[in-house]
BAGU-588436 format. One record per atom (N, C-alpha, C): x, y negated, z negated; residue number from 1; atom name. Coordinates in steps of 0.02 Angstrom, whole numbers, plus 50000, padded with zeros to 5 digits. Layout:
BEGIN
X; Y; Z; NUM; CA
...
This chain:
BEGIN
52422; 47620; 54084; 1; N
52484; 47645; 54110; 1; CA
52482; 47721; 54110; 1; C
52504; 47752; 54164; 2; N
52503; 47824; 54170; 2; CA
52556; 47855; 54125; 2; C
52539; 47912; 54098; 3; N
52586; 47947; 54054; 3; CA
52639; 47981; 54096; 3; C
52702; 47974; 54076; 4; N
52757; 48006; 54112; 4; CA
52753; 48081; 54102; 4; C
52772; 48117; 54154; 5; N
52768; 48190; 54147; 5; CA
52835; 48220; 54127; 5; C
52889; 48182; 54133; 6; N
52955; 48207; 54113; 6; CA
52975; 48172; 54048; 6; C
53006; 48208; 54002; 7; N
53023; 48180; 53937; 7; CA
53066; 48118; 53943; 7; C
53110; 48114; 53992; 8; N
53156; 48058; 53997; 8; CA
53127; 47997; 54032; 8; C
53068; 48003; 54061; 9; N
53037; 47945; 54094; 9; CA
53008; 47894; 54045; 9; C
53004; 47912; 53982; 10; N
52977; 47866; 53933; 10; CA
53024; 47808; 53917; 10; C
53087; 47816; 53933; 11; N
53137; 47764; 53922; 11; CA
53170; 47748; 53989; 11; C
53165; 47685; 54013; 12; N
53192; 47668; 54079; 12; CA
53268; 47681; 54084; 12; C
53304; 47671; 54030; 13; N
53376; 47683; 54032; 13; CA
53390; 47757; 54041; 13; C
53355; 47798; 54002; 14; N
53363; 47871; 54007; 14; CA
53342; 47895; 54077; 14; C
53288; 47868; 54102; 15; N
53264; 47888; 54168; 15; CA
53316; 47872; 54222; 15; C
53346; 47813; 54218; 16; N
53398; 47794; 54267; 16; CA
53458; 47840; 54261; 16; C
53479; 47854; 54200; 17; N
53537; 47898; 54190; 17; CA
53524; 47967; 54219; 17; C
53465; 47994; 54207; 18; N
53449; 48061; 54232; 18; CA
53445; 48061; 54309; 18; C
53419; 48008; 54338; 19; N
53415; 48005; 54412; 19; CA
53485; 48001; 54442; 19; C
53528; 47960; 54413; 20; N
53597; 47956; 54437; 20; CA
53632; 48023; 54429; 20; C
53620; 48055; 54374; 21; N
53651; 48121; 54362; 21; CA
53625; 48172; 54413; 21; C
53561; 48170; 54426; 22; N
53531; 48217; 54475; 22; CA
53563; 48209; 54543; 22; C
53578; 48148; 54563; 23; N
53606; 48133; 54629; 23; CA
53681; 48141; 54632; 23; C
53714; 48155; 54576; 24; N
53786; 48160; 54574; 24; CA
53811; 48226; 54602; 24; C
53876; 48228; 54615; 25; N
53908; 48290; 54638; 25; CA
53910; 48340; 54580; 25; C
53920; 48403; 54596; 26; N
53924; 48454; 54545; 26; CA
53982; 48440; 54496; 26; C
54037; 48415; 54522; 27; N
54094; 48399; 54479; 27; CA
54075; 48345; 54429; 27; C
54043; 48292; 54451; 28; N
54022; 48239; 54406; 28; CA
53970; 48264; 54356; 28; C
53926; 48307; 54378; 29; N
53877; 48336; 54332; 29; CA
53912; 48375; 54278; 29; C
53964; 48412; 54297; 30; N
54002; 48451; 54248; 30; CA
54036; 48406; 54197; 30; C
54065; 48352; 54220; 31; N
54098; 48304; 54175; 31; CA
54047; 48272; 54128; 31; C
53990; 48254; 54156; 32; N
53937; 48225; 54114; 32; CA
53912; 48275; 54063; 32; C
53905; 48338; 54084; 33; N
53883; 48391; 54038; 33; CA
53933; 48399; 53981; 33; C
53998; 48395; 53996; 34; N
54048; 48399; 53943; 34; CA
54038; 48342; 53893; 34; C
54028; 48283; 53919; 35; N
54018; 48225; 53875; 35; CA
53956; 48234; 53831; 35; C
53901; 48254; 53862; 36; N
53838; 48263; 53824; 36; CA
53846; 48319; 53773; 36; C
53881; 48372; 53792; 37; N
53890; 48429; 53746; 37; CA
53928; 48409; 53683; 37; C
53970; 48360; 53688; 38; N
54008; 48337; 53630; 38; CA
53962; 48305; 53578; 38; C
53901; 48290; 53597; 39; N
53852; 48261; 53550; 39; CA
53830; 48312; 53498; 39; C
53848; 48375; 53506; 40; N
53828; 48427; 53459; 40; CA
53846; 48408; 53387; 40; C
53901; 48371; 53380; 41; N
53923; 48351; 53314; 41; CA
53872; 48305; 53280; 41; C
53830; 48273; 53319; 42; N
53782; 48225; 53292; 42; CA
53712; 48255; 53284; 42; C
53704; 48318; 53302; 43; N
53637; 48350; 53301; 43; CA
53639; 48409; 53253; 43; C
53588; 48415; 53213; 44; N
53584; 48468; 53162; 44; CA
53585; 48538; 53192; 44; C
53607; 48586; 53153; 45; N
53614; 48655; 53176; 45; CA
53548; 48684; 53201; 45; C
53493; 48672; 53167; 46; N
53429; 48702; 53188; 46; CA
53407; 48675; 53256; 46; C
53427; 48614; 53270; 47; N
53411; 48584; 53335; 47; CA
53451; 48619; 53390; 47; C
53513; 48634; 53375; 48; N
53556; 48670; 53423; 48; CA
53526; 48737; 53440; 48; C
53497; 48771; 53391; 49; N
53465; 48835; 53404; 49; CA
53408; 48828; 53454; 49; C
53370; 48774; 53449; 50; N
53315; 48762; 53498; 50; CA
53343; 48752; 53568; 50; C
53401; 48721; 53573; 51; N
53434; 48711; 53638; 51; CA
53449; 48779; 53669; 51; C
53480; 48823; 53630; 52; N
53498; 48888; 53657; 52; CA
53436; 48929; 53676; 52; C
53383; 48922; 53639; 53; N
53320; 48956; 53658; 53; CA
53295; 48930; 53725; 53; C
53298; 48865; 53735; 54; N
53276; 48836; 53799; 54; CA
53320; 48858; 53856; 54; C
53385; 48862; 53844; 55; N
53432; 48884; 53896; 55; CA
53416; 48955; 53917; 55; C
53403; 48999; 53868; 56; N
53385; 49068; 53884; 56; CA
53320; 49071; 53925; 56; C
53273; 49029; 53908; 57; N
53208; 49029; 53940; 57; CA
53211; 49004; 54012; 57; C
53248; 48950; 54024; 58; N
53246; 48918; 54090; 58; CA
53304; 48932; 54136; 58; C
53359; 48958; 54110; 59; N
53418; 48968; 54151; 59; CA
53404; 49007; 54214; 59; C
53418; 48977; 54270; 60; N
53409; 49005; 54338; 60; CA
53336; 49019; 54357; 60; C
53289; 49007; 54313; 61; N
53220; 49022; 54329; 61; CA
53174; 48961; 54327; 61; C
53197; 48907; 54298; 62; N
53156; 48847; 54293; 62; CA
53153; 48810; 54359; 62; C
53106; 48764; 54363; 63; N
53097; 48726; 54425; 63; CA
53127; 48656; 54422; 63; C
53156; 48638; 54364; 64; N
53187; 48572; 54358; 64; CA
53256; 48573; 54392; 64; C
53278; 48516; 54416; 65; N
53341; 48513; 54453; 65; CA
53400; 48536; 54411; 65; C
53397; 48529; 54346; 66; N
53454; 48548; 54304; 66; CA
53451; 48620; 54278; 66; C
53399; 48656; 54295; 67; N
53392; 48726; 54272; 67; CA
53440; 48773; 54307; 67; C
53467; 48753; 54364; 68; N
53508; 48798; 54405; 68; CA
53579; 48805; 54379; 68; C
53602; 48758; 54338; 69; N
53670; 48759; 54312; 69; CA
53667; 48766; 54236; 69; C
53688; 48822; 54208; 70; N
53680; 48833; 54136; 70; CA
53716; 48781; 54093; 70; C
53773; 48756; 54116; 71; N
53809; 48705; 54077; 71; CA
53770; 48640; 54076; 71; C
53747; 48619; 54134; 72; N
53708; 48557; 54138; 72; CA
53641; 48565; 54101; 72; C
53610; 48623; 54108; 73; N
53547; 48637; 54072; 73; CA
53557; 48630; 53997; 73; C
53609; 48659; 53970; 74; N
53623; 48655; 53899; 74; CA
53633; 48583; 53878; 74; C
53671; 48546; 53917; 75; N
53685; 48476; 53901; 75; CA
53621; 48434; 53903; 75; C
53579; 48444; 53953; 76; N
53518; 48404; 53960; 76; CA
53469; 48422; 53903; 76; C
53465; 48485; 53885; 77; N
53421; 48505; 53830; 77; CA
53446; 48474; 53765; 77; C
53511; 48472; 53756; 78; N
53539; 48440; 53697; 78; CA
53521; 48366; 53696; 78; C
53526; 48334; 53753; 79; N
53508; 48264; 53758; 79; CA
53433; 48253; 53744; 79; C
53392; 48299; 53769; 80; N
53320; 48293; 53762; 80; CA
53299; 48293; 53688; 80; C
53332; 48333; 53648; 81; N
53311; 48339; 53578; 81; CA
53351; 48295; 53531; 81; C
53399; 48259; 53558; 82; N
53439; 48213; 53516; 82; CA
53395; 48155; 53493; 82; C
53414; 48123; 53438; 83; N
53376; 48065; 53415; 83; CA
53378; 48010; 53469; 83; C
53325; 47969; 53472; 84; N
53322; 47917; 53523; 84; CA
53383; 47871; 53527; 84; C
53413; 47855; 53470; 85; N
53471; 47810; 53471; 85; CA
53530; 47845; 53505; 85; C
53537; 47910; 53496; 86; N
53591; 47948; 53528; 86; CA
53576; 47954; 53603; 86; C
53513; 47966; 53620; 87; N
53493; 47969; 53691; 87; CA
53511; 47903; 53726; 87; C
53492; 47848; 53695; 88; N
53503; 47782; 53725; 88; CA
53577; 47769; 53735; 88; C
53618; 47784; 53685; 89; N
53690; 47773; 53690; 89; CA
53720; 47816; 53746; 89; C
53699; 47879; 53749; 90; N
53724; 47924; 53800; 90; CA
53702; 47902; 53870; 90; C
53639; 47881; 53875; 91; N
53613; 47859; 53940; 91; CA
53651; 47798; 53966; 91; C
53665; 47750; 53922; 92; N
53702; 47690; 53942; 92; CA
53772; 47708; 53966; 92; C
53806; 47753; 53930; 93; N
53873; 47773; 53951; 93; CA
53871; 47812; 54017; 93; C
53821; 47855; 54025; 94; N
53815; 47892; 54088; 94; CA
53802; 47846; 54147; 94; C
53758; 47797; 54138; 95; N
53743; 47750; 54192; 95; CA
53807; 47714; 54212; 95; C
53843; 47688; 54163; 96; N
53905; 47652; 54178; 96; CA
53955; 47698; 54213; 96; C
53963; 47758; 54188; 97; N
54012; 47804; 54217; 97; CA
53993; 47826; 54287; 97; C
53929; 47841; 54297; 98; N
53907; 47865; 54363; 98; CA
53907; 47809; 54415; 98; C
53894; 47748; 54394; 99; N
53898; 47691; 54440; 99; CA
53970; 47677; 54461; 99; C
54016; 47688; 54415; 100; N
54086; 47671; 54426; 100; CA
54129; 47732; 54444; 100; C
54099; 47784; 54471; 101; N
54135; 47846; 54484; 101; CA
54167; 47848; 54553; 101; C
54200; 47795; 54573; 102; N
54231; 47791; 54639; 102; CA
54280; 47847; 54652; 102; C
54319; 47865; 54602; 103; N
54371; 47916; 54613; 103; CA
54346; 47987; 54596; 103; C
54282; 47995; 54581; 104; N
54255; 48060; 54566; 104; CA
54272; 48087; 54497; 104; C
54296; 48043; 54453; 105; N
54314; 48063; 54386; 105; CA
54282; 48015; 54336; 105; C
54231; 48038; 54301; 106; N
54197; 47995; 54252; 106; CA
54225; 48006; 54182; 106; C
54270; 48053; 54175; 107; N
54298; 48068; 54110; 107; CA
54331; 48009; 54077; 107; C
54366; 47968; 54116; 108; N
54399; 47909; 54088; 108; CA
54348; 47861; 54057; 108; C
54293; 47851; 54091; 109; N
54242; 47804; 54068; 109; CA
54206; 47832; 54007; 109; C
54196; 47898; 54006; 110; N
54160; 47930; 53951; 110; CA
54205; 47944; 53892; 110; C
54269; 47929; 53899; 111; N
54315; 47938; 53843; 111; CA
54337; 48010; 53835; 111; C
54340; 48047; 53889; 112; N
54362; 48117; 53885; 112; CA
54435; 48123; 53903; 112; C
């Protein structure tokens, strides 16, 4: 089996969530970023510092689809370094919310 080149491709659920997020409107991306950012309470302080270092490094200069928006970049970096169980839970909620986003508001589904 070929090795995935993106960190989130190692988990099919995470990969689906990221693809749905990539294809979403900017408004939905912002709502999803708010949801993911709330995970900070579950991640240790030193890990948060690594997120901010990555944001400084890639903001507006990276080639990934989420590097262009600093809020989404911060949220995705937070998700990337979160423990696998937190990633999985967030990915499942994002998939459900993005699939059911008929009215353009995923906040209700994400509990915001």
